[in-house]
C-alpha beads as a LAMMPS data file, in Angstrom:
LAMMPS data file: protein, C-alpha beads

422 atoms
421 bonds

1 atom types
1 bond types

-500.0 500.0 xlo xhi
-500.0 500.0 ylo yhi
-500.0 500.0 zlo zhi

Masses

1 110.0

Atoms # bond

1 1 1 194.863 413.006 431.696
2 1 1 193.287 414.320 428.610
3 1 1 195.186 413.821 425.529
4 1 1 194.576 412.254 422.057
5 1 1 196.330 409.176 420.829
6 1 1 197.364 409.815 416.654
7 1 1 197.229 407.639 413.869
8 1 1 200.022 405.100 414.157
9 1 1 202.696 403.551 411.916
10 1 1 201.716 399.161 411.841
11 1 1 203.908 398.191 415.210
12 1 1 203.460 401.809 416.759
13 1 1 202.581 402.336 420.276
14 1 1 201.153 405.789 421.850
15 1 1 202.203 405.333 425.339
16 1 1 200.683 408.226 428.539
17 1 1 203.072 411.533 428.297
18 1 1 202.519 411.213 432.450
19 1 1 202.442 407.691 433.367
20 1 1 204.003 406.193 430.131
21 1 1 201.239 403.354 430.091
22 1 1 200.839 402.072 426.987
23 1 1 197.619 403.137 425.323
24 1 1 197.292 401.781 422.219
25 1 1 199.042 399.990 419.946
26 1 1 198.932 399.397 415.533
27 1 1 198.737 395.652 415.011
28 1 1 198.485 394.579 411.570
29 1 1 195.908 392.155 410.384
30 1 1 195.093 392.079 413.813
31 1 1 190.872 390.415 413.961
32 1 1 192.022 387.524 411.096
33 1 1 195.510 386.442 413.065
34 1 1 193.640 386.134 416.418
35 1 1 190.871 384.600 414.569
36 1 1 193.525 382.082 413.649
37 1 1 194.561 381.770 417.149
38 1 1 191.628 381.586 418.250
39 1 1 190.690 378.566 416.348
40 1 1 194.118 376.968 417.362
41 1 1 193.849 377.038 420.924
42 1 1 189.925 375.692 420.698
43 1 1 191.590 372.618 419.508
44 1 1 194.644 372.810 421.637
45 1 1 192.143 372.689 424.566
46 1 1 189.910 369.524 423.648
47 1 1 193.093 367.839 423.340
48 1 1 194.353 369.372 427.068
49 1 1 191.253 368.283 428.383
50 1 1 191.067 364.233 426.723
51 1 1 194.201 363.081 427.094
52 1 1 196.627 363.038 430.235
53 1 1 198.303 365.013 431.501
54 1 1 201.240 362.569 432.790
55 1 1 201.018 358.846 434.107
56 1 1 202.587 357.726 437.268
57 1 1 203.901 353.948 437.945
58 1 1 205.363 352.547 440.973
59 1 1 206.304 349.240 442.661
60 1 1 203.141 347.515 439.444
61 1 1 200.844 350.171 440.147
62 1 1 199.798 352.923 437.785
63 1 1 197.773 356.049 437.988
64 1 1 197.290 359.336 435.136
65 1 1 195.365 362.500 435.535
66 1 1 193.763 364.828 433.405
67 1 1 193.203 368.358 434.195
68 1 1 189.629 367.706 435.088
69 1 1 190.704 364.728 437.293
70 1 1 192.986 366.763 439.450
71 1 1 190.014 369.252 440.663
72 1 1 187.996 366.074 440.883
73 1 1 190.214 364.103 443.113
74 1 1 190.242 367.384 445.448
75 1 1 186.379 366.940 445.553
76 1 1 186.803 363.667 446.537
77 1 1 189.005 364.163 449.481
78 1 1 186.632 367.293 450.407
79 1 1 188.076 369.826 449.212
80 1 1 185.212 370.882 447.388
81 1 1 185.768 374.947 447.206
82 1 1 189.529 374.338 445.845
83 1 1 188.172 372.235 443.590
84 1 1 185.865 374.223 442.027
85 1 1 188.512 376.822 442.028
86 1 1 191.229 374.961 439.889
87 1 1 188.485 374.089 437.379
88 1 1 187.164 377.629 436.784
89 1 1 191.048 378.326 436.406
90 1 1 192.166 375.825 434.498
91 1 1 189.190 374.576 432.275
92 1 1 185.851 376.921 432.533
93 1 1 187.858 380.791 432.308
94 1 1 190.121 379.364 429.417
95 1 1 186.714 377.743 427.857
96 1 1 185.035 380.638 428.375
97 1 1 187.436 382.877 426.907
98 1 1 188.097 381.030 423.816
99 1 1 184.242 380.971 423.060
100 1 1 183.525 383.948 423.673
101 1 1 187.206 385.500 421.595
102 1 1 185.682 383.405 418.719
103 1 1 182.158 385.022 419.249
104 1 1 182.925 388.267 418.939
105 1 1 185.750 388.110 416.211
106 1 1 183.544 385.992 413.785
107 1 1 180.559 388.665 414.796
108 1 1 182.277 391.769 414.268
109 1 1 183.782 389.980 410.173
110 1 1 180.315 392.237 408.912
111 1 1 180.302 395.565 410.482
112 1 1 178.605 397.075 412.474
113 1 1 178.004 393.843 414.843
114 1 1 175.793 393.695 417.282
115 1 1 175.680 395.760 420.425
116 1 1 175.857 392.110 422.367
117 1 1 178.790 392.129 420.913
118 1 1 180.739 395.191 423.135
119 1 1 179.047 393.162 426.413
120 1 1 181.193 389.891 425.658
121 1 1 184.138 392.155 424.700
122 1 1 183.694 393.829 428.514
123 1 1 183.670 390.576 429.977
124 1 1 186.798 388.935 427.802
125 1 1 188.604 391.896 429.570
126 1 1 187.246 390.778 433.437
127 1 1 187.905 386.961 433.043
128 1 1 191.566 386.949 431.415
129 1 1 193.010 387.080 434.580
130 1 1 191.116 384.059 435.946
131 1 1 192.400 381.703 432.834
132 1 1 195.753 380.152 434.834
133 1 1 196.866 378.150 432.163
134 1 1 200.427 379.306 432.440
135 1 1 200.040 378.814 436.074
136 1 1 198.598 375.554 435.767
137 1 1 201.571 374.646 433.026
138 1 1 203.857 375.565 435.804
139 1 1 202.479 374.150 438.549
140 1 1 202.047 370.902 436.467
141 1 1 205.916 370.911 436.265
142 1 1 207.050 371.700 439.829
143 1 1 204.460 368.285 440.663
144 1 1 206.200 366.207 438.240
145 1 1 209.719 367.384 439.715
146 1 1 208.403 366.269 442.753
147 1 1 206.510 363.098 442.283
148 1 1 209.365 361.692 440.457
149 1 1 211.459 361.757 444.149
150 1 1 208.644 358.855 444.830
151 1 1 207.752 356.992 441.148
152 1 1 209.163 357.191 437.766
153 1 1 206.447 359.901 436.340
154 1 1 205.880 359.976 432.625
155 1 1 204.757 363.166 430.664
156 1 1 201.284 362.847 428.539
157 1 1 199.914 364.164 425.807
158 1 1 197.900 366.383 427.891
159 1 1 201.154 368.283 428.822
160 1 1 202.637 369.043 425.861
161 1 1 199.195 370.760 424.851
162 1 1 198.726 372.511 427.372
163 1 1 202.168 373.794 426.696
164 1 1 201.380 375.149 423.294
165 1 1 197.880 376.075 424.604
166 1 1 199.586 378.231 426.916
167 1 1 201.728 380.031 424.037
168 1 1 198.618 380.172 421.860
169 1 1 197.116 382.389 424.794
170 1 1 200.466 384.397 424.921
171 1 1 199.574 384.876 421.521
172 1 1 196.192 385.611 421.307
173 1 1 196.882 388.485 424.079
174 1 1 199.850 390.236 421.962
175 1 1 197.846 390.092 418.420
176 1 1 194.167 390.960 420.196
177 1 1 193.381 394.654 419.487
178 1 1 189.795 395.745 421.075
179 1 1 190.259 399.144 419.750
180 1 1 189.601 397.678 415.889
181 1 1 187.028 395.359 417.737
182 1 1 185.249 398.951 419.268
183 1 1 184.693 400.998 415.861
184 1 1 183.142 397.820 414.476
185 1 1 180.112 397.626 417.188
186 1 1 176.446 399.378 416.902
187 1 1 176.536 401.760 419.531
188 1 1 174.345 400.583 423.140
189 1 1 172.298 403.447 422.217
190 1 1 171.512 402.297 418.763
191 1 1 173.841 404.431 416.527
192 1 1 176.257 403.124 414.118
193 1 1 179.799 402.890 414.551
194 1 1 181.617 406.083 413.962
195 1 1 185.093 407.034 415.093
196 1 1 185.007 409.544 417.961
197 1 1 185.970 413.536 416.821
198 1 1 189.351 413.930 418.559
199 1 1 191.138 417.110 419.485
200 1 1 194.149 417.981 420.238
201 1 1 195.434 418.206 423.074
202 1 1 198.890 418.437 424.940
203 1 1 199.074 419.418 427.861
204 1 1 203.253 419.937 427.158
205 1 1 205.555 421.396 425.765
206 1 1 207.951 420.565 422.795
207 1 1 210.679 420.037 425.589
208 1 1 208.218 417.449 427.873
209 1 1 207.727 419.763 430.822
210 1 1 204.481 420.659 432.191
211 1 1 202.997 423.576 430.807
212 1 1 200.328 424.857 432.851
213 1 1 198.893 421.865 435.270
214 1 1 197.814 419.061 433.191
215 1 1 193.915 419.202 431.894
216 1 1 191.960 416.266 432.648
217 1 1 188.593 415.205 431.416
218 1 1 187.104 415.857 434.911
219 1 1 188.240 419.330 434.634
220 1 1 185.745 419.437 431.243
221 1 1 183.003 417.806 432.939
222 1 1 184.284 414.749 430.604
223 1 1 184.671 411.166 431.584
224 1 1 186.643 407.985 430.161
225 1 1 184.802 404.661 430.359
226 1 1 186.682 402.091 431.942
227 1 1 185.284 399.501 429.465
228 1 1 185.227 400.568 426.255
229 1 1 187.745 403.422 426.530
230 1 1 185.257 405.970 425.092
231 1 1 185.647 410.046 425.926
232 1 1 182.106 410.650 426.449
233 1 1 180.093 414.000 428.541
234 1 1 177.236 413.398 430.113
235 1 1 174.584 415.318 431.152
236 1 1 175.070 415.322 434.740
237 1 1 178.749 414.902 436.074
238 1 1 177.662 413.945 439.294
239 1 1 174.862 411.562 438.111
240 1 1 176.811 410.700 434.704
241 1 1 174.666 407.012 433.418
242 1 1 175.953 404.704 430.823
243 1 1 178.185 404.817 428.003
244 1 1 176.198 405.463 424.637
245 1 1 179.054 403.238 423.054
246 1 1 179.330 399.897 425.125
247 1 1 176.497 400.715 428.020
248 1 1 178.500 400.476 431.069
249 1 1 177.621 402.304 434.150
250 1 1 180.389 405.398 433.937
251 1 1 181.641 406.488 437.165
252 1 1 184.158 409.511 438.119
253 1 1 185.518 407.132 439.994
254 1 1 184.376 403.643 441.517
255 1 1 182.271 403.952 444.269
256 1 1 183.622 403.097 447.900
257 1 1 186.999 401.680 446.265
258 1 1 189.382 402.389 449.471
259 1 1 186.336 400.625 451.449
260 1 1 186.281 397.427 449.529
261 1 1 189.811 396.930 448.889
262 1 1 191.132 397.061 452.501
263 1 1 187.976 394.401 453.548
264 1 1 189.276 392.475 450.854
265 1 1 192.876 393.151 452.343
266 1 1 191.883 392.892 455.839
267 1 1 190.122 389.345 455.380
268 1 1 193.499 388.422 452.941
269 1 1 195.450 388.882 455.553
270 1 1 193.808 386.992 458.261
271 1 1 194.011 383.952 455.983
272 1 1 197.596 384.705 455.215
273 1 1 198.533 382.893 458.274
274 1 1 197.067 379.457 458.464
275 1 1 197.291 379.041 454.948
276 1 1 201.077 379.148 455.711
277 1 1 200.991 377.723 459.553
278 1 1 198.668 374.564 458.627
279 1 1 199.435 371.961 456.762
280 1 1 198.607 371.958 453.218
281 1 1 199.448 368.029 451.573
282 1 1 199.316 364.888 454.202
283 1 1 201.129 361.749 453.204
284 1 1 200.001 358.784 453.793
285 1 1 202.437 355.769 454.028
286 1 1 202.110 352.142 455.415
287 1 1 204.623 353.023 457.993
288 1 1 204.006 356.570 458.342
289 1 1 202.068 360.070 457.875
290 1 1 203.680 363.215 457.001
291 1 1 202.256 366.813 456.828
292 1 1 203.777 369.277 455.014
293 1 1 203.395 373.248 455.001
294 1 1 204.027 375.240 451.586
295 1 1 207.876 376.087 453.447
296 1 1 207.903 372.228 454.099
297 1 1 207.323 371.510 450.029
298 1 1 209.861 374.467 448.917
299 1 1 212.370 372.865 451.614
300 1 1 212.419 369.554 449.414
301 1 1 212.614 370.971 446.290
302 1 1 215.823 372.988 447.246
303 1 1 217.178 369.073 449.046
304 1 1 216.224 367.363 446.339
305 1 1 218.830 369.967 443.768
306 1 1 215.807 371.579 442.303
307 1 1 217.062 374.707 443.436
308 1 1 215.275 376.972 440.707
309 1 1 211.865 375.695 441.363
310 1 1 212.080 375.555 445.104
311 1 1 213.094 379.454 444.852
312 1 1 210.448 380.239 441.918
313 1 1 207.178 378.049 444.357
314 1 1 209.281 380.104 447.288
315 1 1 208.555 383.352 445.892
316 1 1 205.173 382.591 444.286
317 1 1 203.322 381.015 447.352
318 1 1 205.038 383.421 450.124
319 1 1 206.844 386.261 448.818
320 1 1 204.119 387.404 446.445
321 1 1 200.817 387.268 449.269
322 1 1 202.899 389.073 450.974
323 1 1 204.173 391.356 448.647
324 1 1 201.063 391.934 447.539
325 1 1 198.825 392.956 451.086
326 1 1 201.891 395.180 451.925
327 1 1 202.037 396.955 448.167
328 1 1 197.714 397.734 448.782
329 1 1 197.889 398.560 451.844
330 1 1 200.924 401.662 450.879
331 1 1 198.753 402.051 448.099
332 1 1 195.590 402.798 450.133
333 1 1 197.137 404.862 452.818
334 1 1 198.953 407.223 450.384
335 1 1 195.833 407.823 448.488
336 1 1 193.947 408.499 451.866
337 1 1 196.789 410.408 452.688
338 1 1 196.675 412.425 449.823
339 1 1 200.569 412.161 449.254
340 1 1 201.786 413.792 446.075
341 1 1 204.971 411.897 446.173
342 1 1 206.124 409.137 444.132
343 1 1 203.090 408.935 442.016
344 1 1 204.895 407.663 439.228
345 1 1 206.253 404.554 441.086
346 1 1 202.777 403.940 442.558
347 1 1 201.475 403.390 439.786
348 1 1 203.977 401.142 438.575
349 1 1 203.899 398.760 441.881
350 1 1 200.023 398.846 441.280
351 1 1 200.638 397.382 437.636
352 1 1 203.069 394.973 439.180
353 1 1 200.166 393.781 441.578
354 1 1 198.009 393.139 439.135
355 1 1 200.524 391.430 436.502
356 1 1 201.891 388.457 439.355
357 1 1 198.754 388.450 441.771
358 1 1 197.702 385.260 439.823
359 1 1 201.022 383.316 439.932
360 1 1 200.352 382.819 443.765
361 1 1 197.891 380.001 442.352
362 1 1 201.230 378.040 441.799
363 1 1 201.039 376.162 444.682
364 1 1 197.277 375.159 444.548
365 1 1 197.846 373.690 441.472
366 1 1 200.997 371.924 442.587
367 1 1 199.157 370.601 445.494
368 1 1 196.225 369.761 443.301
369 1 1 197.501 367.613 440.542
370 1 1 200.160 365.393 443.276
371 1 1 197.047 364.301 445.188
372 1 1 195.530 363.814 441.735
373 1 1 198.697 361.039 440.841
374 1 1 199.727 359.883 444.315
375 1 1 196.352 357.835 445.272
376 1 1 197.932 354.160 445.367
377 1 1 196.569 352.739 447.902
378 1 1 197.867 351.506 450.450
379 1 1 201.190 351.532 449.725
380 1 1 200.892 355.373 449.743
381 1 1 197.904 358.217 448.884
382 1 1 198.035 361.728 449.237
383 1 1 194.955 364.136 450.944
384 1 1 194.849 367.831 450.606
385 1 1 195.668 369.520 454.076
386 1 1 193.484 372.749 455.829
387 1 1 195.983 375.387 454.768
388 1 1 195.176 374.259 450.534
389 1 1 191.646 376.236 451.267
390 1 1 193.610 379.395 452.837
391 1 1 195.604 379.747 450.451
392 1 1 193.709 379.945 447.763
393 1 1 190.976 382.570 449.713
394 1 1 194.348 384.400 449.958
395 1 1 195.089 384.833 445.759
396 1 1 191.364 385.221 445.152
397 1 1 190.797 387.877 448.204
398 1 1 193.886 389.425 446.631
399 1 1 193.176 389.706 442.941
400 1 1 190.058 390.984 443.492
401 1 1 191.438 393.594 445.772
402 1 1 193.231 394.720 442.805
403 1 1 190.717 395.211 440.473
404 1 1 188.460 396.929 443.278
405 1 1 191.404 399.422 443.571
406 1 1 191.224 402.225 442.078
407 1 1 194.460 403.940 440.129
408 1 1 193.065 407.289 439.236
409 1 1 193.171 408.047 442.917
410 1 1 197.071 408.088 443.210
411 1 1 196.694 411.191 440.849
412 1 1 193.907 412.802 442.422
413 1 1 195.863 414.592 445.710
414 1 1 198.151 415.960 443.256
415 1 1 195.427 417.528 440.859
416 1 1 194.505 419.188 444.395
417 1 1 190.853 417.457 444.276
418 1 1 189.315 417.661 448.011
419 1 1 186.619 415.649 448.683
420 1 1 186.286 412.159 450.239
421 1 1 186.982 408.928 448.278
422 1 1 183.877 407.199 448.414

Bonds

1 1 1 2
2 1 2 3
3 1 3 4
4 1 4 5
5 1 5 6
6 1 6 7
7 1 7 8
8 1 8 9
9 1 9 10
10 1 10 11
11 1 11 12
12 1 12 13
13 1 13 14
14 1 14 15
15 1 15 16
16 1 16 17
17 1 17 18
18 1 18 19
19 1 19 20
20 1 20 21
21 1 21 22
22 1 22 23
23 1 23 24
24 1 24 25
25 1 25 26
26 1 26 27
27 1 27 28
28 1 28 29
29 1 29 30
30 1 30 31
31 1 31 32
32 1 32 33
33 1 33 34
34 1 34 35
35 1 35 36
36 1 36 37
37 1 37 38
38 1 38 39
39 1 39 40
40 1 40 41
41 1 41 42
42 1 42 43
43 1 43 44
44 1 44 45
45 1 45 46
46 1 46 47
47 1 47 48
48 1 48 49
49 1 49 50
50 1 50 51
51 1 51 52
52 1 52 53
53 1 53 54
54 1 54 55
55 1 55 56
56 1 56 57
57 1 57 58
58 1 58 59
59 1 59 60
60 1 60 61
61 1 61 62
62 1 62 63
63 1 63 64
64 1 64 65
65 1 65 66
66 1 66 67
67 1 67 68
68 1 68 69
69 1 69 70
70 1 70 71
71 1 71 72
72 1 72 73
73 1 73 74
74 1 74 75
75 1 75 76
76 1 76 77
77 1 77 78
78 1 78 79
79 1 79 80
80 1 80 81
81 1 81 82
82 1 82 83
83 1 83 84
84 1 84 85
85 1 85 86
86 1 86 87
87 1 87 88
88 1 88 89
89 1 89 90
90 1 90 91
91 1 91 92
92 1 92 93
93 1 93 94
94 1 94 95
95 1 95 96
96 1 96 97
97 1 97 98
98 1 98 99
99 1 99 100
100 1 100 101
101 1 101 102
102 1 102 103
103 1 103 104
104 1 104 105
105 1 105 106
106 1 106 107
107 1 107 108
108 1 108 109
109 1 109 110
110 1 110 111
111 1 111 112
112 1 112 113
113 1 113 114
114 1 114 115
115 1 115 116
116 1 116 117
117 1 117 118
118 1 118 119
119 1 119 120
120 1 120 121
121 1 121 122
122 1 122 123
123 1 123 124
124 1 124 125
125 1 125 126
126 1 126 127
127 1 127 128
128 1 128 129
129 1 129 130
130 1 130 131
131 1 131 132
132 1 132 133
133 1 133 134
134 1 134 135
135 1 135 136
136 1 136 137
137 1 137 138
138 1 138 139
139 1 139 140
140 1 140 141
141 1 141 142
142 1 142 143
143 1 143 144
144 1 144 145
145 1 145 146
146 1 146 147
147 1 147 148
148 1 148 149
149 1 149 150
150 1 150 151
151 1 151 152
152 1 152 153
153 1 153 154
154 1 154 155
155 1 155 156
156 1 156 157
157 1 157 158
158 1 158 159
159 1 159 160
160 1 160 161
161 1 161 162
162 1 162 163
163 1 163 164
164 1 164 165
165 1 165 166
166 1 166 167
167 1 167 168
168 1 168 169
169 1 169 170
170 1 170 171
171 1 171 172
172 1 172 173
173 1 173 174
174 1 174 175
175 1 175 176
176 1 176 177
177 1 177 178
178 1 178 179
179 1 179 180
180 1 180 181
181 1 181 182
182 1 182 183
183 1 183 184
184 1 184 185
185 1 185 186
186 1 186 187
187 1 187 188
188 1 188 189
189 1 189 190
190 1 190 191
191 1 191 192
192 1 192 193
193 1 193 194
194 1 194 195
195 1 195 196
196 1 196 197
197 1 197 198
198 1 198 199
199 1 199 200
200 1 200 201
201 1 201 202
202 1 202 203
203 1 203 204
204 1 204 205
205 1 205 206
206 1 206 207
207 1 207 208
208 1 208 209
209 1 209 210
210 1 210 211
211 1 211 212
212 1 212 213
213 1 213 214
214 1 214 215
215 1 215 216
216 1 216 217
217 1 217 218
218 1 218 219
219 1 219 220
220 1 220 221
221 1 221 222
222 1 222 223
223 1 223 224
224 1 224 225
225 1 225 226
226 1 226 227
227 1 227 228
228 1 228 229
229 1 229 230
230 1 230 231
231 1 231 232
232 1 232 233
233 1 233 234
234 1 234 235
235 1 235 236
236 1 236 237
237 1 237 238
238 1 238 239
239 1 239 240
240 1 240 241
241 1 241 242
242 1 242 243
243 1 243 244
244 1 244 245
245 1 245 246
246 1 246 247
247 1 247 248
248 1 248 249
249 1 249 250
250 1 250 251
251 1 251 252
252 1 252 253
253 1 253 254
254 1 254 255
255 1 255 256
256 1 256 257
257 1 257 258
258 1 258 259
259 1 259 260
260 1 260 261
261 1 261 262
262 1 262 263
263 1 263 264
264 1 264 265
265 1 265 266
266 1 266 267
267 1 267 268
268 1 268 269
269 1 269 270
270 1 270 271
271 1 271 272
272 1 272 273
273 1 273 274
274 1 274 275
275 1 275 276
276 1 276 277
277 1 277 278
278 1 278 279
279 1 279 280
280 1 280 281
281 1 281 282
282 1 282 283
283 1 283 284
284 1 284 285
285 1 285 286
286 1 286 287
287 1 287 288
288 1 288 289
289 1 289 290
290 1 290 291
291 1 291 292
292 1 292 293
293 1 293 294
294 1 294 295
295 1 295 296
296 1 296 297
297 1 297 298
298 1 298 299
299 1 299 300
300 1 300 301
301 1 301 302
302 1 302 303
303 1 303 304
304 1 304 305
305 1 305 306
306 1 306 307
307 1 307 308
308 1 308 309
309 1 309 310
310 1 310 311
311 1 311 312
312 1 312 313
313 1 313 314
314 1 314 315
315 1 315 316
316 1 316 317
317 1 317 318
318 1 318 319
319 1 319 320
320 1 320 321
321 1 321 322
322 1 322 323
323 1 323 324
324 1 324 325
325 1 325 326
326 1 326 327
327 1 327 328
328 1 328 329
329 1 329 330
330 1 330 331
331 1 331 332
332 1 332 333
333 1 333 334
334 1 334 335
335 1 335 336
336 1 336 337
337 1 337 338
338 1 338 339
339 1 339 340
340 1 340 341
341 1 341 342
342 1 342 343
343 1 343 344
344 1 344 345
345 1 345 346
346 1 346 347
347 1 347 348
348 1 348 349
349 1 349 350
350 1 350 351
351 1 351 352
352 1 352 353
353 1 353 354
354 1 354 355
355 1 355 356
356 1 356 357
357 1 357 358
358 1 358 359
359 1 359 360
360 1 360 361
361 1 361 362
362 1 362 363
363 1 363 364
364 1 364 365
365 1 365 366
366 1 366 367
367 1 367 368
368 1 368 369
369 1 369 370
370 1 370 371
371 1 371 372
372 1 372 373
373 1 373 374
374 1 374 375
375 1 375 376
376 1 376 377
377 1 377 378
378 1 378 379
379 1 379 380
380 1 380 381
381 1 381 382
382 1 382 383
383 1 383 384
384 1 384 385
385 1 385 386
386 1 386 387
387 1 387 388
388 1 388 389
389 1 389 390
390 1 390 391
391 1 391 392
392 1 392 393
393 1 393 394
394 1 394 395
395 1 395 396
396 1 396 397
397 1 397 398
398 1 398 399
399 1 399 400
400 1 400 401
401 1 401 402
402 1 402 403
403 1 403 404
404 1 404 405
405 1 405 406
406 1 406 407
407 1 407 408
408 1 408 409
409 1 409 410
410 1 410 411
411 1 411 412
412 1 412 413
413 1 413 414
414 1 414 415
415 1 415 416
416 1 416 417
417 1 417 418
418 1 418 419
419 1 419 420
420 1 420 421
421 1 421 422
């Protein structure tokens, strides 16, 4: 939908007139505030990765682990893929986010910033969902409560640092305004940064009702860049080329979006069955061996009195993955059937899938830190089960499926568009 963003007062937000999505927020001192938070996050990140998260003490034996120690133990236990995924989501992705954010914020202090800063800003938007600090923190707490039934658990400095890092990341996300950064970056085509010219285009009348249909950029031969938001008029609408500001490839709709999303959904659905049937943990003691599935872990938390955490694990590990599969399938079917019913609700559903998708990694983190701590041979040890890799695959595949889907397709049927959704 074609509309312009007016001049905003400090703290004021502009929302889409059709779907009510927030388009822009005026954030005073956005860059300076975010720079301070990022420097603090860099310091806390080092502390969180150097000091132990928690320690374990049982019958005279002691064990402790760091963030990377959990991934390392999964690797040593033969679960290399899960180990790499955990290391990426807990250490590599957050480190990349901090380094890229510092680079961008320092580079734009003296505009015009070089055009490569725009590339870093695009990567920041892509990798942010994979930096799962808050999910890891909840996973540590759940693992701590589960292990507390078996031995004495002592929280370490690293755990408090992870909590502080979680708060800093959330505050950085709220305070950062990428729109202000884009106004300070030299365009990819060599032009100096300049505010884009705009014309007041309001397809609604004073009462908020449709006037003469909805005016879209597509109808006027305009394309909005998905990376930087610049609205431009390409010479050839069928082959629009690249965005003149950030260099990102332009397209009216993401190519083969439906086919790719279906492929990821089907692959995730196949992995969902063994993820819930096969054991995710194997507990070995002197007298017995016990295999635990995801639901077994939920039951354990509930029977030990931690029913709130049991509910959280049940929702994050069972309900959310299944709900994502159903929701994305529904969105794809409604688009392919060119449904015009409930477009607003379907867009809200898609946003919900994007927000909650990463929380399904909770059980992977719980299993990782449980395995890392309970290595008290010969009395007791815990090994990862085959279900962990399938569950991790479900999380990753559904997250990629949500990123592959093009939500603009939801509105196309209502606009009377003809043709295929390639």
